FIBAMI-954833 format. One line per 4 residues: their letters; for each residue y, x, z of N, C-alpha, C, O. Coordinates in steps of 0.05 Angstrom, whole numbers, padded with zeros to 5 digits. Atoms other than C-alpha are relative to their C-alpha. Layout:
<recs>
a = Y,X,Z,Y,X,Z,Y,X,Z,Y,X,Z ~ ...
</recs>
This chain:
<recs>
mdpt = -00024,00016,00000,00000,00000,00000,00025,00018,00000,00027,00038,00015 ~ -00027,-00015,00001,00070,00025,-00018,00017,-00008,00022,00027,-00031,00022 ~ -00017,00007,-00022,00111,00027,00046,00029,00006,-00003,00044,00006,00017 ~ -00028,-00009,00005,00177,00046,00014,00019,-00024,-00001,00011,-00046,-00008
mtyf = -00020,00021,00002,00241,00006,00018,00004,-00008,-00029,00012,-00031,-00035 ~ -00002,00007,00028,00243,00009,-00058,-00019,-00022,-00007,-00011,-00041,-00020 ~ 00020,00020,00005,00179,-00030,-00061,00006,-00026,00013,00002,-00048,00002 ~ -00008,00024,-00014,00203,-00079,-00010,00021,-00016,-00016,00019,-00040,-00019
kmcg = -00021,00012,00016,00265,-00092,-00052,-00011,-00011,-00027,-00003,-00032,-00036 ~ 00012,00011,00025,00224,-00099,-00116,-00016,-00026,00005,-00015,-00045,-00011 ~ 00017,00024,-00007,00177,-00150,-00082,00018,-00023,00009,00008,-00046,00009 ~ -00015,00022,-00010,00235,-00190,-00055,00011,-00020,-00021,00023,-00040,-00013
hpki = -00009,00018,00020,00250,-00222,-00122,-00015,-00027,00001,-00039,-00028,00006 ~ 00013,00027,-00001,00237,-00298,-00124,-00024,-00003,-00018,-00042,-00018,-00011 ~ 00023,00002,00017,00190,-00289,-00183,-00026,00012,00011,-00048,00005,00003 ~ 00023,-00011,-00014,00145,-00248,-00138,-00007,-00017,00024,-00031,-00024,00028
qehs = 00005,00016,-00024,00153,-00288,-00075,-00011,-00028,-00006,-00024,-00039,00012 ~ 00011,00026,00007,00135,-00353,-00110,-00031,00002,00000,-00044,-00019,00002 ~ 00030,-00004,00001,00063,-00324,-00112,-00011,00006,00027,-00035,00010,00031 ~ 00011,-00007,-00026,00059,-00310,-00038,-00018,-00022,00011,-00011,-00045,00011
hyel = 00019,00018,-00012,00000,-00341,-00005,-00015,00016,00022,-00037,00027,00017 ~ 00009,-00019,-00020,-00013,-00305,00060,-00029,-00004,00007,-00037,-00026,00016 ~ 00028,00001,-00007,-00086,-00289,00071,-00006,00025,00017,00009,00044,00019 ~ 00008,-00022,-00016,-00124,-00243,00117,00002,00026,-00016,-00009,00027,-00038
gdfv = -00002,-00026,00013,-00107,-00171,00097,00025,00004,-00017,00030,00026,-00026 ~ -00024,-00002,00015,-00042,-00187,00061,00022,00015,00016,00021,00016,00041 ~ -00022,-00016,-00012,00020,-00144,00076,00026,-00017,-00002,00031,-00029,-00023 ~ -00026,00011,00000,00088,-00172,00095,00018,00018,00014,00010,00034,00032
arpl = -00020,-00017,-00012,00151,-00137,00113,00025,-00015,00008,00033,-00034,-00005 ~ -00026,00011,-00008,00214,-00154,00149,00020,00024,00002,00019,00039,00021 ~ -00020,-00022,00000,00271,-00106,00131,00019,-00002,00025,00026,-00024,00033 ~ -00019,-00002,-00022,00315,-00082,00189,00025,00011,-00011,00027,00035,-00015
pkdg = -00025,-00009,00013,00385,-00078,00161,00015,00023,00013,00029,00039,00000 ~ -00015,-00021,-00014,00412,-00031,00214,-00006,00028,-00007,00011,00045,-00009 ~ 00008,-00028,00004,00371,00029,00200,-00015,00005,-00027,-00026,00026,-00031 ~ 00013,-00003,00027,00342,00017,00129,-00030,00002,00002,-00042,00010,-00017
kaii = 00030,-00001,-00002,00270,00012,00155,-00010,-00028,00001,00007,-00047,00000 ~ 00012,00026,-00001,00223,-00046,00159,-00024,-00001,00018,-00037,00019,00023 ~ 00025,00006,-00015,00168,-00076,00201,-00020,-00010,-00020,-00015,-00029,-00035 ~ 00022,00010,00017,00102,-00084,00163,-00021,-00012,00016,-00030,-00001,00036
vvgy = 00021,00014,-00014,00051,-00134,00186,-00023,-00005,-00019,-00019,-00013,-00042 ~ 00023,00007,00016,-00019,-00140,00160,-00010,-00027,00009,-00011,-00034,00032 ~ 00008,00027,-00005,-00045,-00211,00154,-00022,-00001,00020,-00039,00017,00021 ~ 00020,00003,-00021,-00088,-00235,00211,-00010,-00029,-00001,-00003,-00044,-00019
nnqs = 00015,00025,00001,-00130,-00296,00228,00018,-00025,00001,00009,-00046,-00008 ~ -00017,00023,-00002,-00072,-00343,00241,00018,-00002,-00025,00043,00000,-00023 ~ -00016,00000,00024,-00051,-00349,00169,00018,-00024,-00003,00038,-00022,-00017 ~ -00018,00022,00002,-00021,-00419,00177,00027,00007,00012,00047,-00003,00002
ylnn = -00027,-00009,-00011,00033,-00386,00221,00015,00015,-00019,00039,00011,-00022 ~ -00014,-00016,00020,00050,-00336,00168,00010,-00017,-00022,00034,-00016,-00030 ~ -00008,00017,00022,00051,-00388,00113,00024,-00018,00007,00041,-00024,-00010 ~ -00021,00018,-00009,00097,-00433,00154,00025,00014,00009,00047,00003,00007
qaqk = -00022,-00014,-00013,00142,-00381,00186,00011,00023,-00015,00033,00031,-00010 ~ -00007,-00026,00012,00146,-00321,00140,00028,00000,-00012,00044,00018,-00007 ~ -00027,00001,00013,00207,-00342,00098,00020,-00005,00021,00042,00008,00019 ~ -00020,00006,-00020,00242,-00370,00159,00008,00026,00016,00031,00029,00025
lgyi = -00004,-00024,-00015,00235,-00303,00194,00009,00023,-00017,00014,00045,-00006 ~ -00010,-00020,00018,00257,-00263,00132,-00021,00019,-00009,-00014,00042,-00017 ~ 00021,-00018,00009,00189,-00233,00116,-00002,-00001,-00030,00003,-00022,-00042 ~ 00005,-00002,00027,00174,-00209,00046,-00029,00005,-00005,-00041,00023,00008
wlar = 00028,-00005,00007,00104,-00213,00015,-00001,00025,-00016,00014,00028,-00035 ~ 00004,-00025,00014,00083,-00144,-00008,-00027,-00002,-00015,-00048,00001,-00003 ~ 00025,00003,00016,00034,-00154,-00065,-00015,00027,-00002,-00003,00049,-00006 ~ 00017,-00023,00005,-00024,-00106,-00068,-00003,00003,-00030,00003,-00015,-00046
qdqi = 00005,-00005,00027,-00042,-00074,-00134,-00019,-00020,-00013,-00015,-00029,-00036 ~ 00019,00019,00011,-00101,-00120,-00144,00012,-00028,-00003,00005,-00043,-00022 ~ -00013,00026,00002,-00058,-00181,-00131,00020,-00001,-00024,00022,-00022,-00037 ~ -00018,-00001,00023,-00007,-00159,-00182,-00016,-00001,-00026,-00008,-00015,-00045
qelv = 00017,00000,00025,-00062,-00146,-00234,-00010,-00030,-00005,-00013,-00038,-00028 ~ 00007,00028,00004,-00085,-00219,-00221,00022,-00016,-00012,00017,-00035,-00027 ~ -00023,00015,00012,-00015,-00243,-00238,00003,00005,-00030,00014,-00012,-00044 ~ -00001,-00006,00028,-00022,-00210,-00306,-00025,-00012,-00010,-00045,00002,-00015
dgnw = 00023,00015,00008,-00070,-00263,-00328,-00009,00004,-00029,00004,00017,-00045 ~ 00010,-00002,00028,-00111,-00269,-00391,-00023,00020,-00002,-00034,00029,00017 ~ 00020,-00020,00007,-00160,-00223,-00424,00007,00027,00010,00029,00037,00003 ~ -00007,-00027,-00011,-00164,-00156,-00388,00003,00021,-00021,00020,00039,-00018
iiaf = -00003,-00020,00022,-00173,-00116,-00452,00028,-00003,-00012,00042,00017,-00017 ~ -00026,00004,00010,-00110,-00147,-00480,00022,00008,00020,00042,00019,00013 ~ -00019,-00008,-00021,-00074,-00137,-00413,00003,00030,00001,00025,00041,00003 ~ -00002,-00029,-00001,-00091,-00063,-00412,00012,00012,-00025,00026,00032,-00024
esfd = -00013,-00009,00025,-00071,-00055,-00485,00030,-00004,00002,00046,00014,-00005 ~ -00027,00005,-00003,-00005,-00088,-00469,00013,00019,00021,00036,00027,00018 ~ -00009,-00019,-00020,00002,-00043,-00406,00005,00027,-00013,00025,00041,-00008 ~ -00002,-00025,00012,-00011,00018,-00449,00023,00002,-00020,00037,00022,-00021
ewyf = -00023,00000,00018,00040,-00002,-00501,00026,00001,00016,00044,00016,00008 ~ -00024,00001,-00016,00092,-00017,-00448,00005,00027,00014,00027,00037,00016 ~ -00002,-00025,-00015,00077,00048,-00410,00011,00022,-00019,00027,00039,-00010 ~ -00009,-00022,00017,00090,00092,-00471,00024,-00009,-00017,00031,00005,-00036
nksy = -00021,00010,00015,00149,00051,-00497,00028,00011,00006,00047,00006,-00008 ~ -00026,-00010,-00010,00205,00087,-00459,00019,-00023,00003,00041,-00022,-00007 ~ -00016,00024,-00002,00233,00019,-00439,00019,00000,00023,00029,-00021,00030 ~ -00018,-00002,-00022,00276,00044,-00383,00026,00014,-00006,00027,00031,-00024
pget = -00026,-00013,00005,00350,00063,-00379,-00003,00031,00000,-00018,00043,00016 ~ 00002,-00029,00004,00359,00135,-00401,-00024,00009,-00016,-00029,00033,-00018 ~ 00023,-00004,00017,00298,00129,-00447,-00021,00016,00015,-00031,00037,00005 ~ 00020,-00013,-00016,00250,00149,-00392,-00026,-00016,-00001,-00027,-00040,-00005
ypnd = 00026,00013,-00004,00177,00134,-00384,-00002,-00014,00027,00009,-00004,00047 ~ 00003,00013,-00026,00158,00085,-00329,-00008,00018,00024,00001,00014,00046 ~ 00010,-00017,-00022,00122,00139,-00289,00023,00019,00010,00020,00030,00032 ~ -00023,-00016,-00010,00189,00176,-00283,00017,-00017,00019,00033,-00006,00034
vfks = -00016,00018,-00017,00219,00115,-00248,-00015,-00009,00024,-00004,-00011,00046 ~ 00016,00011,-00021,00162,00089,-00206,-00018,00020,00015,-00030,00037,00002 ~ 00013,-00021,-00017,00129,00128,-00149,-00027,-00009,00011,-00040,00006,00026 ~ 00026,00009,-00010,00067,00085,-00135,-00012,-00018,-00022,00001,-00027,-00040
meql = 00013,00018,00019,00016,00046,-00174,00009,-00030,00004,00011,-00046,-00015 ~ -00011,00027,-00005,00042,-00018,-00139,00026,-00004,-00015,00031,-00025,-00028 ~ -00026,00002,00014,00112,-00004,-00166,-00004,-00002,-00030,00008,-00018,-00043 ~ 00006,-00001,00029,00084,00012,-00235,-00010,-00028,-00010,00000,-00038,-00030
wlaf = 00012,00024,00009,00042,-00051,-00241,00020,-00025,00005,00020,-00044,-00011 ~ -00021,00021,-00005,00098,-00095,-00211,00021,00000,-00022,00029,-00020,-00032 ~ -00019,-00002,00021,00146,-00068,-00262,-00012,-00010,-00027,00002,-00023,-00042 ~ 00012,00010,00024,00096,-00082,-00318,-00001,-00032,00001,00006,-00045,-00018
ymye = 00001,00031,-00003,00086,-00155,-00292,00027,-00012,-00004,00029,-00031,-00019 ~ -00027,00011,00003,00160,-00167,-00287,00010,00002,-00029,00023,-00017,-00039 ~ -00008,-00003,00027,00171,-00140,-00357,-00015,-00019,-00019,-00004,-00034,-00035 ~ 00017,00016,00016,00112,-00175,-00388,00005,-00031,00002,00006,-00045,-00018
khsl = -00002,00027,-00005,00121,-00243,-00356,00028,-00012,00003,00032,-00036,-00001 ~ -00027,00010,-00006,00195,-00248,-00341,00023,00015,-00015,00047,00009,-00011 ~ -00019,-00016,00015,00228,-00197,-00389,00022,00012,00018,00046,00011,00011 ~ -00018,-00014,-00018,00260,-00159,-00330,-00009,00028,00003,-00033,00034,00000
iwna = 00007,-00028,-00006,00264,-00085,-00317,00014,00007,00026,00034,-00005,00034 ~ -00012,-00009,-00026,00279,-00049,-00251,00021,00021,-00005,00015,00042,-00017 ~ -00022,-00019,00001,00345,-00014,-00247,00001,00015,00026,00010,00005,00046 ~ 00004,-00016,-00025,00332,00042,-00197,00027,00006,00013,00029,00007,00037
qkem = -00027,-00007,-00012,00407,00059,-00188,00011,-00024,00015,00021,-00021,00038 ~ -00011,00025,-00013,00427,-00014,-00172,-00021,-00013,00020,-00014,-00031,00035 ~ 00022,00011,-00015,00359,-00028,-00139,-00003,-00030,-00004,-00004,-00046,00015 ~ 00003,00029,00006,00352,-00095,-00174,-00013,-00003,-00027,-00013,00015,-00044
wqkp = 00012,00007,00025,00315,-00129,-00230,00022,-00009,-00019,00041,-00023,-00010 ~ -00020,00010,00019,00355,-00141,-00294,-00012,-00003,-00028,-00035,00006,-00033 ~ 00009,00003,00027,00348,-00160,-00367,00003,00028,-00013,00022,00042,-00007 ~ -00003,-00026,00014,00337,-00099,-00413,00027,00000,-00016,00035,-00020,-00027
i = -00027,-00003,00013,00403,-00073,-00442,-00005,00004,-00030,00014,00006,-00045
</recs>
């Protein structure tokens, strides 16, 4: 699991949070604005509490790599071909490859999902999702 604030910010987008369904073993985070850190909680047996209270308490669902890959639905062969094409497309500001921007497999797969399904790219300088320029 990627424990960085960058990943927390990436996961905070509504297009990701709409897929939250807290289950045993899921990760959620609650950013602490004063020091730039966060509390990470691993899902436990009382999932109804998390499902009912997480948004009210300001928690962000942190999708695992396997959960992100499930969001990229369809035929896996086609999905991996699309991932390969995206990966080598230099689709990021400054004409960089995605692995120059993302520091974990979760970040990389999340960026692919957001590009493929929502036509958004991650702007690392502004720390936000945006339409490609």
